C-alpha positions, 0 to 999 in steps of 0.5 A: 528162799524168801527173796523169791517172794519179795521180788517185784512183779514184772508188770510193776517193773515195767510200769515203774520204768515207764513212769520214770521215762514219762515223768521226765518228759517236758510239758508245754502248757504255756503255748497251749489254748487249753483252758481246763484240766481234769485230773483223775485220782480215784484212789486213796487219800494219801495218793491224792495228797501227793498229787497236790504239789503238781496241781499247785505247780500247774496253777502257778505256771498257768493261773488262767487254767481251770483245774478240775479233779475227779476223785473218790468221795473219801478225798473230795472234802480234802481237795475242796479246801485247795484254792488251786482247784476250781471244781471237785467231782466225785465218783460214786 
């Protein structure tokens, strides 16, 4: 009986499946003329912190790219201390 209440909702199953597929897609930044990247993470501090390895990897691969992040006010002070991030923007 309790298993019915603990099943993952269908929309979450679809989202998780799509994220698995997308996460395996290659990203080709080396041949791009891109000079700036905006990363949007307006959610919780923990989720923002889990994004930092990806931000570091991007900056390591392309040190010439300017990385900007758009986050909630609660995350701005944390990300401002990362050298890989060039500009921190906040949502009201």
